[in-house]
Each structure stands twice: as C-alpha cells, then as structure tokens.
N, C-alpha and C positions, 0 to 999 in steps of 0.2 A: 669681442677684442680686448684683450688684455694691456693694461700700462706699457707691460715689457714690449709690446708689438712695435713701440714705435723707434722709427730708425731714422737718423741720420746723416748725413753724408756730404760736409761744405764740399762747398765747387771754386777752389781755388782761381778760376777763371773770371768769378761773376763780379762785377762793378759794386754789387751790392754790400755792405760792410759783416761779418759773420753772425752778427746777433740778431740782424735783419732777415737774415737764411731762418736760420733759427727759428725766427716768432713766426714767420710766412711757413716753416715745413710744422710747426705745432701746429697754425691756423688750420692746417689742409685736415691733419690728425684728428683735430677736433670735428670739423666739417665730414670727417672718414669716419667716424665714428669709434675710435682709439679710446679715446675719452669722451666720457658719458656727462649727461647734465648734472649739476652737483657736486659731483664728484671730485677727490684730491687729486690734484697735480703732482707729483715729485716734487720735493724742493728743491728749492734751487744747487742745493750742496751735494743732491744723489742725481741730480739731472746731470748736472755737471761732472759730476767722476763717471758716468752711466754712459757720457758723449765724450771724454775725454778733451774735457771745452773748460775754460777758467769761471769759475763764480761771477767775474765779470759779464760773461757773455752770457750768461743764464738769466743773470737779472736783467740786465737790461729787455732780455728778449722776451720775458713775464714781464715789466714796464711797459713793452709796446701793446702786449696783449690785455693788458688792462686797460692801456687807454683805447684802445678797439672796444671795449666792454663784452671781451670771449671769455675773460678771465673775472674772477672777485677774490680779492683778499678778505680774508675773514681774521684779522687779530688776535694772535694767540693761537690760530689753528694750523693755518694753513691756503696755498690759494688753491681756489674750485674751479671748476666751468662752469661757467654761466650757463642759465636755460635761456639761452635766445629764439623770441620769436617772432618772424619776417611774417607779417601779414600785407598783404596785397591788397592794394586801394579800388580793382577795379570788378572783385568778387564779394558778394554778401554772404559772411558766413560767421557763424558762433564764434567766442573764443573755447569752448568745448570742440567744436568741427577743429579748429586751427591746432589747437594742441594733439587731438587722438590723430591726424592727418601727418603731423611732425615726431608722434611718438612718444609724447609727453602725456601723462597721468593727468587731468583737468579736473580742480577742485575749488568748493566752495566753503570757507567761513562766514556761518551767516553771521547777519547784525539786528537788522529790520524782514521782516515778511509782513504788511499790516495794510489798513485803509484811512487815510485822510483826506480832509478837502484838498482839491487842487489847487496849487499855490499858480498866481499871475502868470509865473512865465510857463507854466505847465498848463494852462487855460489855454492860453494863444499857442505854444507848440501840437497841441493835442485836441484845439476849436472842441475846448470845453466848453460850458456854460457854467457861469456861477455857480460853487456850492457843490457840484458833481464830486463824489470820489473816484479815486485813483490808489489804485496798490501800489505802494514804494516797498521796491525788494533794495537791499542794500549788503552788500558783502563784501568779502575779501576772494580775486579771484587767485586761485594757487597752479601751478605747472609742478608735478615732483615734490607736493607739500612746499613748496617756496611763492612766497609771496610774487606776484609779476603785478595785481592792480587792486586798486578799489573801484568798486563800481555802484552807484544806484541809480534803478533804474523804477520808472513811474509810467504805468499802464490805466487805462480804463478801467474801471470796475466794473464792465459789462465785457470787454475783453479778457482779463483774467479776474473771475471771479473769485476763486481761493490760493490767492498766494501764497497759502503754507505746501499748497501740494507741489510749486516748483521744486526739484530738488538739484542738479547739476546745471542742466540746460535751459535756458528760457525757451530757447526757441524750440527745441524738441516737444518741451510742454505745450506749444502756442501752436506746432502743429498738430499734434493730437487734439486741441481744442478748433482745428480747421483754423486758425487765423497768423498764422507766421509772417512776419515782412518778408516781402520780395524785393523789394526797392530801398534804401537807406540814403539821405543825406546826412552826413558825417565832416562836422568842422575840428579842424587839430591846431591846439597850439602851445606853444611853450610855458610853465609858469614852474613858481619856485613853491617846494612844498613846505608849511607853515608847520607849525609844531604837532598840531594835531595830525592832517594827512602824512606828516614823514612816521609817525608813528605807524599808523594804518598800512602804511607802505613797510614800514621797519629797515628805514633808511633814514641819515641823518638829516635832520633841519636845516632847511635851505637847498635840498637837492633839486636838480633839475629832474619836472615831471611833463610826459606829454597828457596835455587835458584836450582829450577826444568829448563831441556833445554829437550826438548821432539820433537824428529822427527816424523814425522805420514806418513804413508805408503796405497792407497790404494791395491786393490784385485791383481793389477798387477806388486804390487812392487815397483811403482813411489813413489818416498819421492812428499809429495802435502803440508808440513806444517810444521813448523819452529815456535815453541811457547817457550818465553824463559817465566818462570813465576816467580815472586818474593813472597812467602807466608809468610803472620804472622806464624808465628812458633807459638803463644799465642792461636792460633784459629786453626791448622790446624796440622793433626796427618795423616799418613801415615803405613800404616798396610800391613803384608806380614806374609803371613800363610806358615812354612815351613815344612816338612815330611823329618823323617830319612828312608833312604833305609835298 
C-alpha cells in the first residue's frame, strides 16, 4: 500500500485534541502496513498540506509517535518508521523466527565466531569443567538492514563443533544438529549503553538498552546455550499476557 493511501478525517466531537487524533490514525496506519519499516514518513509540511492541517498539529502528532518509539528522527534526513519487534515472553523462538513471522528480513553482521576457554560465569551457567572450550558467537542482529541488537552466544564445543557454519539462525543450525533448546530461562533488565556498546547498536552513548541473559536447555535438561543480548529499546518490546486466578 502506498503512502498516499493514508487518510485522516478529524472528529469534531472527540474529546482528544486534533494532534492526538492524527497520532492515533498514523499509528494505526503503521500497524496496518500503510507505511513500512524504515520507510520515510511524509514531512511535517507535506503531511499538513495534504491533510489541510497546521504544521504545528502535524509536528505534535509526529512528536507523539517518536515518544512511543514508532517513528525515528534522522537528523538531516527526515522521519522514518521504526522496525518494531514485539516478542512474547511465553514462547521460545529465535530472533530470525520472530522477524520472519512479522515480515522483516533478518540478518547478522558477524564479529566473532571462534573457540576459547570458558569463563567462570559460563562454566557455572553451562555446567562445564575448568578448561573446557566453548564456541563464542558475537554479532549485530539486523532487521531489514537496521541494527536491532548486539548479541553474544556461548555454547559448549560438544554442542557446536564448528561455529563458522552458523549462518543466520543459531537455533535452526542447532536443530539440524539435533540439539536445539526446547526451554529457556531469561532475565531482562535495563542498562545505559557505554560508548562501545552504543557504537555497536548505532545509538547515542547513554541510551537505554534492554539487557537480556538467556540460558537454553535441551529436552534432557542440559544447558546448551548462554546468550547475552543488548536490544535497542526504541525497536524492541517484550509482551507478557497475565491472567488473574
């Protein structure tokens, strides 16, 4: 659907101000696919003129969507639709699977695929002996060529004997080897990105980032994966459904 398909009709009887009505209509258009991830939104001037609204109204509506993380401002370039990934906390899926299901093209920018001796915290999480080697996979995770996360995965050498053969999806590769996790424990907290992490995520230093630690287990109960993920909070949402007994 093209950008010109967006239509907006103000409701004079609505209690919400005009800019909020426009923001809600734009948000719904994004959800409906009128605008696609990483696509440029019409400028405030064009949007205002096409809808016969003031530029102040258009600007305030866009400001609202920027605050909600649905639109990203790129200095000197314009406003763009953020590739938002909502990941449920009740289902174990890979990054690639989640993106495919939502119509994005997943990708990886590999930084490291090698072996090394397990660090103490890795020995503890993966129940390894001192001196055992692990495969270390370090990469930037992409959605439609946009950096969404920086990720470090560590697996026992016996589980991943050739890390160079992992392409886009680690879980798909492990499934081919007959050892993909079926259960995982995941911890999530917020941190501020230091200069090194900010550069990897292509965000300003000090930006809020979701730090996720996951330990994956196979059906026997053995831990086979320790992954640390640093996810851009402007692109990532985690969704949990709760029920009252």
